[in-house]
LOPA-575379 format. One line per 4 residues: their letters; for each residue y negated, x, z negated of C-alpha. Coordinates in nm, 3 decimals, m for minus. Layout:
BEGIN
A	Y X Z  ...
***
This chain:
BEGIN
XXXX	5.613 0.765 m1.868  5.490 0.724 m1.511  5.614 0.366 m1.507  5.424 0.298 m1.828
XXXX	5.104 0.453 m1.690  5.134 0.243 m1.375  5.173 m0.075 m1.581  4.875 0.026 m1.795
XXXX	4.660 0.094 m1.491  4.758 m0.237 m1.335  4.673 m0.415 m1.658  4.333 m0.243 m1.665
XXXX	4.259 m0.352 m1.310  4.359 m0.708 m1.389  4.138 m0.702 m1.697  3.839 m0.567 m1.499
XXXX	3.887 m0.834 m1.234  3.933 m1.111 m1.489  3.625 m1.005 m1.686  3.430 m0.970 m1.359
XXXX	3.495 m1.333 m1.269  3.371 m1.437 m1.612  3.044 m1.246 m1.572  2.730 m1.431 m1.453
XXXX	2.712 m1.466 m1.075  2.336 m1.402 m1.081  2.078 m1.191 m1.263  1.705 m1.228 m1.315
XXXX	1.428 m0.983 m1.397  1.055 m1.037 m1.446  0.745 m0.846 m1.549  0.375 m0.936 m1.544
XXXX	0.031 m0.777 m1.553  m0.335 m0.885 m1.526  m0.533 m0.748 m1.232  m0.914 m0.766 m1.246
XXXX	m0.957 m0.917 m0.901  m0.965 m1.279 m0.777  m0.634 m1.446 m0.680  m0.737 m1.441 m0.312
XXXX	m0.756 m1.060 m0.313  m0.425 m1.010 m0.494  m0.250 m1.269 m0.279  m0.375 m1.120 0.049
XXXX	m0.252 m0.773 m0.053  0.095 m0.910 m0.138  0.116 m1.147 0.161  0.210 m0.860 0.392
XXXX	0.339 m0.504 0.380  0.046 m0.290 0.497  m0.029 m0.196 0.134  0.332 m0.160 0.020
XXXX	0.352 0.218 0.029  0.034 0.241 m0.182  0.188 0.063 m0.482  0.567 0.030 m0.445
XXXX	0.753 0.223 m0.720  1.012 0.331 m0.462  0.779 0.440 m0.180  0.783 0.811 m0.265
XXXX	1.153 0.850 m0.350  1.220 0.984 0.000  0.933 1.158 0.185  1.143 1.144 0.505
XXXX	1.214 0.771 0.480  1.153 0.588 0.809  0.966 0.258 0.789  0.836 0.000 1.032
XXXX	0.654 m0.333 1.022  0.780 m0.628 1.225  0.664 m0.983 1.289  0.317 m1.113 1.196
XXXX	0.078 m0.901 0.991  0.105 m1.135 0.695  0.254 m1.468 0.593  0.601 m1.607 0.661
XXXX	0.794 m1.381 0.897  0.615 m1.057 0.807  0.888 m0.795 0.773  0.924 m0.441 0.636
XXXX	1.226 m0.230 0.733  1.320 0.103 0.577  1.589 0.362 0.650  1.675 0.658 0.428
XXXX	1.947 0.922 0.427  1.928 0.939 0.047  2.204 0.722 m0.096  2.002 0.600 m0.394
XXXX	1.724 0.480 m0.161  1.947 0.342 0.112  1.830 0.117 0.394  1.729 m0.245 0.416
XXXX	1.450 m0.490 0.480  1.201 m0.722 0.312  1.081 m1.043 0.476  0.830 m1.298 0.351
XXXX	0.996 m1.640 0.340  0.728 m1.837 0.152  0.351 m1.799 0.140  0.135 m2.037 m0.065
XXXX	m0.234 m1.935 m0.077  m0.342 m1.818 m0.332  m0.058 m1.867 m0.578  0.284 m1.754 m0.455
XXXX	0.462 m1.512 m0.221  0.843 m1.507 m0.191  1.033 m1.224 m0.025  1.396 m1.203 0.090
XXXX	1.530 m0.853 0.024  1.835 m0.713 0.203  2.010 m0.390 0.100  2.237 m0.260 0.374
XXXX	2.604 m0.266 0.271  2.552 m0.513 m0.015  2.646 m0.881 m0.006  2.419 m0.995 m0.289
XXXX	2.135 m1.235 m0.206  1.809 m1.093 m0.341  1.478 m1.275 m0.372  1.153 m1.132 m0.505
XXXX	0.866 m1.362 m0.595  0.506 m1.308 m0.700  0.342 m1.589 m0.898  m0.037 m1.567 m0.929
XXXX	m0.249 m1.752 m1.185  m0.618 m1.705 m1.271  m0.671 m1.542 m1.609  m1.018 m1.463 m1.738
XXXX	m1.205 m1.285 m1.462  m0.885 m1.167 m1.299  m0.535 m1.271 m1.194  m0.205 m1.261 m1.379
XXXX	0.074 m1.143 m1.150  0.429 m1.241 m1.248  0.680 m1.032 m1.049  1.026 m1.188 m1.051
XXXX	1.353 m1.072 m0.900  1.671 m1.278 m0.871  2.006 m1.164 m0.735  2.296 m1.395 m0.655
XXXX	2.628 m1.208 m0.639  2.876 m1.469 m0.520  3.231 m1.338 m0.545  3.131 m0.970 m0.548
XXXX	3.274 m0.832 m0.874  3.097 m0.496 m0.835  2.763 m0.672 m0.797  2.833 m0.882 m1.108
XXXX	2.885 m0.567 m1.312  2.566 m0.424 m1.161  2.384 m0.736 m1.278  2.454 m0.635 m1.638
XXXX	2.248 m0.319 m1.583  1.965 m0.475 m1.379  1.719 m0.499 m1.668  1.777 m0.141 m1.786
XXXX	1.790 0.016 m1.439  1.515 m0.173 m1.255  1.286 m0.300 m1.534  1.096 0.032 m1.569
XXXX	1.046 0.041 m1.191  0.885 m0.303 m1.201  0.652 m0.194 m1.479  0.549 0.116 m1.288
XXXX	0.507 m0.082 m0.966  0.280 m0.339 m1.131  0.067 m0.063 m1.284  0.030 0.095 m0.940
XXXX	m0.044 m0.244 m0.783  m0.317 m0.302 m1.041  m0.477 0.037 m0.972  m0.462 m0.015 m0.596
XXXX	m0.598 m0.371 m0.589  m0.875 m0.287 m0.833  m0.986 m0.011 m0.593  m1.065 m0.283 m0.335
XXXX	m1.401 m0.469 m0.320  m1.456 m0.728 m0.592  m1.553 m1.019 m0.366  m1.388 m1.360 m0.380
XXXX	m1.328 m1.468 m0.020  m1.111 m1.771 m0.104  m1.367 m2.003 0.058  m1.415 m1.786 0.367
XXXX	m1.286 m1.930 0.698  m1.139 m1.636 0.893  m0.957 m1.622 1.224  m0.826 m1.332 1.429
XXXX	m0.940 m1.323 1.788  m0.861 m1.100 2.084  m1.192 m1.052 2.262  m1.258 m0.970 2.627
XXXX	m1.554 m0.748 2.715  m1.855 m0.928 2.862  m2.175 m0.789 3.019  m2.478 m0.770 2.790
XXXX	m2.839 m0.662 2.818  m2.938 m0.471 2.506  m3.196 m0.255 2.333  m3.115 0.003 2.067
XXXX	m3.363 m0.003 1.782  m3.426 0.086 1.420  m3.618 m0.057 1.129  m3.652 m0.041 0.755
XXXX	m3.381 m0.198 0.541  m3.599 m0.482 0.412  m3.486 m0.825 0.545  m3.833 m0.901 0.682
XXXX	m3.851 m0.567 0.866  m3.507 m0.623 1.019  m3.588 m0.976 1.131  m3.914 m0.866 1.292
XXXX	m3.744 m0.575 1.471  m3.480 m0.807 1.618  m3.743 m1.061 1.724  m3.938 m0.794 1.913
XXXX	m3.621 m0.664 2.078  m3.501 m1.008 2.189  m3.845 m1.090 2.327  m3.848 m0.764 2.525
XXXX	m3.499 m0.827 2.667  m3.579 m1.187 2.756  m3.902 m1.086 2.933  m3.725 m0.815 3.137
XXXX	m3.447 m1.053 3.244  m3.696 m1.328 3.328  m3.894 m1.098 3.557  m3.569 m1.028 3.747
XXXX	m3.474 m1.395 3.759  m3.172 m1.349 3.528  m3.077 m1.624 3.284  m2.885 m1.542 2.964
XXXX	m2.520 m1.650 2.968  m2.480 m1.688 2.592  m2.648 m1.671 2.250  m2.797 m1.341 2.126
XXXX	m2.599 m1.077 1.937  m2.716 m0.858 1.648  m2.500 m0.543 1.630  m2.543 m0.335 1.315
XXXX	m2.490 0.030 1.408  m2.589 0.216 1.092  m2.718 0.139 0.745  m2.873 0.424 0.546
XXXX	m2.992 0.286 0.213  m3.099 0.629 0.089  m3.337 0.686 0.381  m3.422 0.318 0.417
XXXX	m3.318 0.310 0.782  m3.125 0.042 0.971  m3.009 0.111 1.329  m2.901 m0.170 1.558
XXXX	m2.845 m0.304 1.906  m3.010 m0.635 1.995  m2.811 m0.786 2.282  m2.810 m1.092 2.505
XXXX	m2.508 m1.182 2.726  m2.581 m1.186 3.099  m2.387 m1.296 3.410  m2.138 m1.055 3.565
XXXX	m2.300 m0.827 3.822  m2.640 m0.820 3.651  m2.823 m0.502 3.750  m3.034 m0.272 3.535
XXXX	m3.374 m0.446 3.486  m3.628 m0.301 3.730  m3.934 m0.336 3.508  m3.807 m0.215 3.169
XXXX	m3.587 0.094 3.144  m3.550 0.047 2.769  m3.331 m0.255 2.836  m2.978 m0.140 2.922
XXXX	m2.681 m0.321 3.075  m2.352 m0.264 2.898  m2.034 m0.431 2.776  m1.956 m0.611 2.454
XXXX	m1.659 m0.512 2.236  m1.308 m0.580 2.365  m1.006 m0.602 2.135  m0.892 m0.747 1.804
XXXX	m1.160 m0.877 1.569  m1.203 m1.097 1.262  m1.436 m1.393 1.315  m1.594 m1.611 1.049
XXXX	m1.854 m1.886 1.091  m2.151 m1.898 0.853  m2.344 m2.223 0.822  m2.679 m2.196 0.656
XXXX	m2.988 m1.973 0.637  m2.963 m1.618 0.766  m3.039 m1.476 0.423  m2.678 m1.560 0.331
XXXX	m2.533 m1.342 0.607  m2.519 m1.029 0.392  m2.293 m1.195 0.134  m2.091 m1.352 0.415
XXXX	m2.029 m1.009 0.570  m1.934 m0.859 0.232  m1.665 m1.124 0.189  m1.536 m1.068 0.542
XXXX	m1.517 m0.691 0.487  m1.334 m0.749 0.157  m1.083 m0.971 0.336  m1.035 m0.702 0.602
XXXX	m0.947 m0.443 0.339  m0.718 m0.678 0.147  m0.514 m0.748 0.462  m0.498 m0.377 0.539
XXXX	m0.698 m0.361 0.863  m0.898 m0.056 0.966  m1.252 m0.092 1.101  m1.268 m0.041 1.479
XXXX	m1.643 m0.043 1.538  m1.967 m0.191 1.401  m1.980 m0.560 1.299  m2.210 m0.804 1.472
XXXX	m2.353 m1.154 1.442  m2.384 m1.416 1.715  m2.670 m1.659 1.659  m2.502 m1.976 1.786
XXXX	m2.776 m2.219 1.685  m3.110 m2.235 1.864  m3.371 m1.992 1.737  m3.588 m2.285 1.626
XXXX	m3.311 m2.421 1.401  m3.374 m2.352 1.036  m3.210 m2.389 0.697  m2.870 m2.553 0.665
XXXX	m2.857 m2.625 1.039  m2.823 m2.260 1.134  m2.482 m2.154 1.265  m2.389 m1.784 1.292
XXXX	m2.059 m1.624 1.392  m1.983 m1.291 1.226  m1.737 m1.050 1.389  m1.567 m0.740 1.251
XXX	m1.364 m0.533 1.502  m1.035 m0.415 1.353  m0.706 m0.246 1.432
***
């Protein structure tokens, strides 16, 4: 009897192995959803991992899971690593291996202890006023028989997770500002503090009132510096400190860069000497009339949120072009400090 059982068991093993080699050596899964935001917003959220825990269907499976971000903030090389003591969660990493604005993001996924090659891809296409997101997963099993059997259950086991993840992605992305920044030139800069002469002021929130308040402040700073024989070392800055639409109040600092070692003006105590912001910031150049700066800033702030940056201070404008320049010839740099 034992001999017969042994032969039967051996035959079963041979059958499992033989069937395993006949199973597909890869498996594919895909789901899609429409998100009511422009492709640029959806792409920027997916082109990095700062938002992952807000929408991933697996993020809350282990409250004690350890995670870390490596490499660049977004784009090729951005990497997310997780470690969990829960067997069903496991450990592994995700790394962006392809980034095509604003249409595709491909991610290489590694599960510790598994030999399968896993690739996740997001395909984005405009649809109506929003973006259709196609989330695809492909696993290549090679000679791993266990993985080939797992591939048979991929649709049933992981499909519902993809559906839940896309629903959560939709809710999260649609909570972000609805501003299309696809045409916005943005660069990240690491700024060094520079000395400035400035006046803190306030005005109404009407564009004309703001412009007049800045003009008066710059004239006062320039006069104080001139009396002390100090020449500006750069174009003027407009630093927006506070905007209170309900009370109709705008608070600001009007600033002009000055040479190092410039002392407090002797003839005007309202003009202070301080330092400009130092640290990481987003910079975008606006070319055209100043009345377009509000929309320009809205797009830059929307980009900041889509990447996953936190604000690290008030934004400001640098009026690069001469004050006499008008219309399309005006050049303004907008900065948003971030971390």
